[in-house]
C-alpha positions as CSV (number, residue, x, y, z in Angstrom):
1,X,26.1,67.9,-49.0
2,X,26.6,64.4,-50.5
3,X,27.8,63.9,-54.1
4,X,25.8,61.4,-56.1
5,X,26.6,59.1,-59.1
6,X,23.4,58.6,-61.0
7,X,22.8,55.2,-62.8
8,X,19.8,55.4,-65.1
9,X,17.7,52.6,-66.7
10,X,16.6,54.6,-69.8
11,X,14.8,51.5,-71.2
12,X,11.9,52.3,-68.8
13,X,9.9,55.2,-70.2
14,X,8.8,56.2,-66.7
15,X,12.4,56.7,-65.7
16,X,13.0,59.1,-68.5
17,X,9.8,61.0,-67.6
18,X,10.9,61.3,-64.0
19,X,14.6,62.1,-64.5
20,X,14.1,65.9,-64.6
21,X,12.3,65.8,-61.3
22,X,15.0,63.7,-59.7
23,X,17.6,66.3,-60.9
24,X,15.4,69.0,-59.4
25,X,15.2,67.1,-56.0
26,X,18.9,66.8,-55.9
27,X,19.5,70.4,-56.9
28,X,17.0,71.7,-54.4
29,X,19.0,70.3,-51.5
30,X,22.4,71.1,-53.0
31,X,23.5,67.6,-53.8
32,X,26.2,67.5,-56.5
33,X,25.8,64.9,-59.4
34,X,29.2,63.7,-60.3
35,X,28.1,61.8,-63.4
36,X,25.0,60.3,-65.1
37,X,25.6,56.9,-66.6
38,X,23.3,54.4,-68.3
39,X,22.4,51.3,-66.4
40,X,22.5,49.2,-69.6
41,X,25.7,47.2,-69.1
42,X,27.3,44.7,-66.7
43,X,30.8,46.2,-67.1
44,X,32.2,47.1,-63.6
45,X,32.4,50.7,-62.9
46,X,35.9,52.1,-62.6
47,X,37.1,54.3,-59.8
48,X,37.6,57.1,-62.4
49,X,33.9,56.9,-63.4
50,X,32.9,57.1,-59.7
51,X,35.4,59.7,-58.7
52,X,34.1,62.2,-56.2
53,X,30.8,60.3,-55.5
54,X,29.7,59.6,-51.9
55,X,26.9,57.3,-52.9
56,X,25.2,55.7,-56.0
57,X,21.6,56.5,-56.9
58,X,20.0,53.9,-59.2
59,X,16.8,54.7,-61.1
60,X,15.1,51.5,-62.2
61,X,13.6,48.4,-60.6
62,X,14.8,45.3,-58.8
63,X,16.3,43.9,-62.0
64,X,18.3,47.2,-62.4
65,X,19.5,47.0,-58.8
66,X,20.7,43.4,-59.3
67,X,22.8,44.4,-62.3
68,X,24.1,47.6,-60.8
69,X,25.0,45.9,-57.5
70,X,27.5,43.8,-59.5
71,X,28.9,46.9,-61.2
72,X,29.5,49.0,-58.0
73,X,30.4,46.2,-55.7
74,X,34.2,46.8,-55.6
75,X,33.7,50.6,-55.2
76,X,32.5,50.3,-51.6
77,X,29.9,53.1,-52.1
78,X,26.4,52.9,-50.6
79,X,23.6,52.2,-53.2
80,X,20.2,53.8,-53.0
81,X,17.5,52.3,-55.3
82,X,14.5,54.3,-56.6
83,X,11.8,51.9,-57.8
84,X,10.3,52.2,-61.2
85,X,9.5,48.5,-61.5
86,X,6.8,46.2,-60.4
87,X,7.8,45.0,-56.9
88,X,10.5,47.2,-55.4
89,X,12.1,44.8,-52.9
90,X,15.6,46.1,-53.2
91,X,14.8,49.5,-54.6
92,X,13.2,50.6,-51.4
93,X,12.4,54.2,-52.3
94,X,9.9,55.6,-54.8
95,X,10.0,59.1,-56.2
96,X,7.8,60.6,-53.5
97,X,9.7,59.1,-50.6
98,X,13.0,60.2,-52.2
99,X,11.8,63.8,-52.5
100,X,10.4,63.7,-49.0
101,X,13.6,62.5,-47.4
102,X,16.0,64.2,-49.7
103,X,17.2,66.8,-47.1
104,X,18.3,64.0,-44.7
105,X,19.6,61.6,-47.4
106,X,21.8,64.1,-49.3
107,X,22.3,66.7,-46.6
108,X,24.9,64.8,-44.5
109,X,22.6,63.2,-41.9
110,X,23.4,59.8,-40.6
111,X,22.1,57.2,-43.1
112,X,20.5,53.9,-42.2
113,X,22.6,51.4,-44.0
114,X,22.2,47.6,-44.5
115,X,25.0,45.3,-45.7
116,X,24.1,42.4,-48.0
117,X,26.5,39.6,-49.0
118,X,26.8,38.5,-52.6
119,X,27.5,35.0,-54.0
120,X,30.9,34.4,-55.5
121,X,30.6,31.8,-58.2
122,X,33.6,30.0,-59.7
123,X,33.5,27.4,-62.5
124,X,36.3,24.8,-62.6
125,X,36.1,23.7,-66.3
126,X,36.8,20.1,-67.1
127,X,39.3,20.3,-69.9
128,X,38.7,16.8,-71.1
129,X,35.0,17.4,-71.3
130,X,35.6,20.7,-73.1
131,X,37.5,18.9,-75.8
132,X,34.8,16.4,-76.3
133,X,32.0,19.0,-76.4
134,X,34.1,21.3,-78.6
135,X,34.1,24.1,-76.0
136,X,37.1,26.5,-76.0
137,X,38.7,26.7,-72.6
138,X,37.5,29.8,-70.7
139,X,39.8,31.8,-68.4
140,X,39.1,31.3,-64.7
141,X,37.0,34.1,-63.2
142,X,34.7,34.9,-60.3
143,X,31.1,35.9,-61.1
144,X,28.9,37.7,-58.6
145,X,25.2,37.4,-57.8
146,X,23.1,39.2,-55.3
147,X,20.1,37.0,-55.6
148,X,21.0,33.6,-56.7
149,X,23.1,31.3,-58.9
150,X,21.1,28.6,-60.9
151,X,22.3,25.5,-62.7
152,X,19.5,24.9,-65.2
153,X,19.1,21.9,-67.5
154,X,18.5,23.8,-70.7
155,X,17.5,22.3,-74.1
156,X,16.7,19.6,-75.0
157,X,15.3,19.6,-71.4
158,X,16.4,16.2,-70.3
159,X,17.0,15.8,-66.6
160,X,20.6,16.6,-65.5
161,X,22.6,15.1,-62.7
162,X,25.1,16.5,-60.2
163,X,26.7,15.7,-56.9
164,X,26.3,18.2,-54.0
165,X,29.2,18.8,-51.7
166,X,29.0,21.0,-48.6
167,X,32.3,22.0,-46.9
168,X,34.0,19.2,-48.9
169,X,31.6,16.6,-47.4
170,X,29.7,14.5,-49.9
171,X,26.0,15.1,-50.1
172,X,23.2,13.7,-52.3
173,X,23.1,13.4,-56.0
174,X,20.6,15.9,-57.5
175,X,18.6,14.5,-60.4
176,X,16.1,16.9,-62.0
177,X,15.9,20.2,-63.8
178,X,18.6,21.9,-61.8
179,X,19.3,23.7,-58.6
180,X,19.0,27.2,-57.1
181,X,21.6,28.4,-54.6
182,X,20.2,31.6,-53.1
183,X,21.3,34.4,-50.7
184,X,18.9,35.6,-48.1
185,X,18.1,38.6,-50.4
186,X,17.3,36.2,-53.2
187,X,15.2,33.9,-51.1
188,X,12.0,35.6,-52.3
189,X,12.9,35.2,-56.0
190,X,13.5,32.0,-57.9
191,X,14.1,30.2,-54.7
192,X,10.6,30.9,-53.4
193,X,9.1,30.0,-56.8
194,X,10.9,26.6,-56.6
195,X,9.5,25.9,-53.2
196,X,12.4,27.1,-51.0
197,X,12.0,29.0,-47.7
198,X,11.8,32.8,-47.3
199,X,14.8,34.0,-45.2
200,X,15.3,37.2,-43.4
201,X,17.7,39.3,-45.6
202,X,20.2,39.8,-42.8
203,X,20.5,36.1,-41.9
204,X,24.0,34.8,-42.6
205,X,23.0,31.7,-44.5
206,X,22.7,30.1,-48.0
207,X,19.7,28.2,-49.3
208,X,20.0,25.2,-51.6
209,X,16.7,24.4,-53.5
210,X,16.4,21.7,-56.1
211,X,14.4,22.4,-59.3
212,X,11.8,19.6,-60.0
213,X,14.0,17.0,-58.3
214,X,13.1,13.3,-59.1
215,X,12.6,12.6,-55.4
216,X,9.8,13.3,-53.0
217,X,12.4,13.3,-50.2
218,X,14.7,16.1,-51.6
219,X,13.8,19.2,-49.5
220,X,15.5,22.6,-49.7
221,X,18.2,23.1,-47.0
222,X,19.6,26.2,-45.3
223,X,23.3,26.1,-44.4
224,X,25.7,28.4,-42.7
225,X,26.9,31.4,-44.8
226,X,30.5,30.5,-44.1
227,X,30.1,27.2,-45.9
228,X,31.4,26.3,-49.3
229,X,29.1,24.6,-51.9
230,X,30.5,22.5,-54.7
231,X,28.3,21.0,-57.5
232,X,29.9,18.4,-59.7
233,X,28.2,17.9,-63.0
234,X,27.6,14.2,-63.8
235,X,25.3,14.5,-66.7
236,X,24.4,17.6,-68.7
237,X,22.6,18.6,-71.9
238,X,25.1,19.4,-74.6
239,X,24.8,22.7,-76.5
240,X,22.5,22.6,-79.6
241,X,23.0,24.4,-82.9
242,X,22.0,27.6,-81.2
243,X,24.7,27.2,-78.5
244,X,22.2,26.4,-75.7
245,X,22.3,23.5,-73.2
246,X,22.9,23.1,-69.5
247,X,24.0,26.6,-68.2
248,X,25.0,28.5,-65.2
249,X,22.7,31.6,-64.6
250,X,23.5,34.3,-62.1
251,X,20.7,36.8,-61.2
252,X,18.8,35.8,-64.3
253,X,21.7,36.3,-66.7
254,X,23.5,33.4,-68.5
255,X,27.1,33.1,-67.4
256,X,28.4,30.1,-69.3
257,X,27.5,26.7,-70.7
258,X,28.3,23.8,-68.4
259,X,29.5,20.3,-69.4
260,X,29.8,16.9,-67.7
261,X,32.9,17.0,-65.5
262,X,32.6,20.7,-64.6
263,X,32.5,21.8,-61.0
264,X,30.7,24.9,-59.8
265,X,31.9,26.4,-56.4
266,X,29.8,28.9,-54.5
267,X,30.6,30.9,-51.4
268,X,29.5,34.2,-49.9
269,X,31.8,37.0,-51.1
270,X,33.7,38.3,-48.0
271,X,33.0,42.0,-49.0
272,X,29.3,43.0,-48.7
273,X,27.5,45.6,-50.7
274,X,25.9,48.4,-48.7
275,X,22.3,49.7,-49.4
276,X,20.7,52.9,-48.1
277,X,17.6,51.7,-46.2
278,X,14.3,53.5,-46.3
279,X,13.4,54.2,-42.6
280,X,9.8,54.6,-43.6
281,X,9.5,50.9,-44.7
282,X,10.4,47.5,-43.4
283,X,11.2,44.1,-45.0
284,X,8.2,42.4,-43.4
285,X,5.8,45.1,-44.4
286,X,7.0,44.7,-48.0
287,X,6.6,40.9,-47.8
288,X,3.0,41.3,-46.6
289,X,1.8,44.0,-48.8
290,X,3.7,43.4,-52.0
291,X,4.2,39.6,-52.0
292,X,0.9,38.9,-50.2
293,X,2.6,36.8,-47.6
294,X,0.1,34.5,-45.8
295,X,-2.8,36.3,-47.5
296,X,-6.0,34.3,-47.3
297,X,-7.8,33.1,-50.5
298,X,-10.5,35.5,-51.6
299,X,-13.5,34.7,-53.8
300,X,-13.8,37.0,-56.9
301,X,-17.5,37.4,-58.0
302,X,-18.2,36.6,-61.6
303,X,-19.5,39.5,-63.8
304,X,-23.1,40.3,-62.8
305,X,-22.9,38.3,-59.6
306,X,-23.5,40.1,-56.3
307,X,-20.6,40.4,-53.9
308,X,-22.3,38.3,-51.1
309,X,-23.8,35.7,-53.4
């Protein structure tokens, strides 16, 4: 029997209500729970916290999966998401499918696994610009994102400007509200909302999509996943009294404020994260039924109006 580390989003009332049943499902098939931890932090899990676990079971929604993927990345444990959110793209199981497939999942049968690459995001801070802006220097670090990294203009919402480099080759200047750099997994998130393409999740690519670019000719581009992207900030919005301004956002969480002269470097992290795939579902079925891919417009009758009127 497999041993399970449980990560629980207790901020969702429905998770708390279902937790006893989840424990019962695991107990019924003899799976051992090594620990139950709250999914309310971005702090990476230690090997001591995950000791003895064969897999990680996350109870939440896609947002919970995004946060916990960063936490467990370095542990090299497969992650299974049980959806208690709205969409359930990455959290492929619901409570019923988990209970139905529990003997196979936790009983040692061969699991269907998928590998997903994450973005590695590195900010090279311009020290001269930091002194002008009054920013304390920040230690170098690599941030991870499963969906996307976004440079967003921020208040006072003037357009920002940056130069795009791909594999150290100069590209265009982006002038607008920012840019989204997306993984295939994240192509259905902010990238799609900004007009970028939907990409199969196992494609080895990166997507670059401008946000409200001041150019009718600036289209999103798809590049090789082995490429390196550099974005040099030419003009930014300085932080206001509340500390806001142009910022780097990874998977919806602010990472740091950016200033003129900073460089943001993005690559795919060489070590993927592994998910337990639900054999009863498929990505394309989810795209059709949950995101209404290619659904035709439908007329909604007004109150009191006959359906065929």
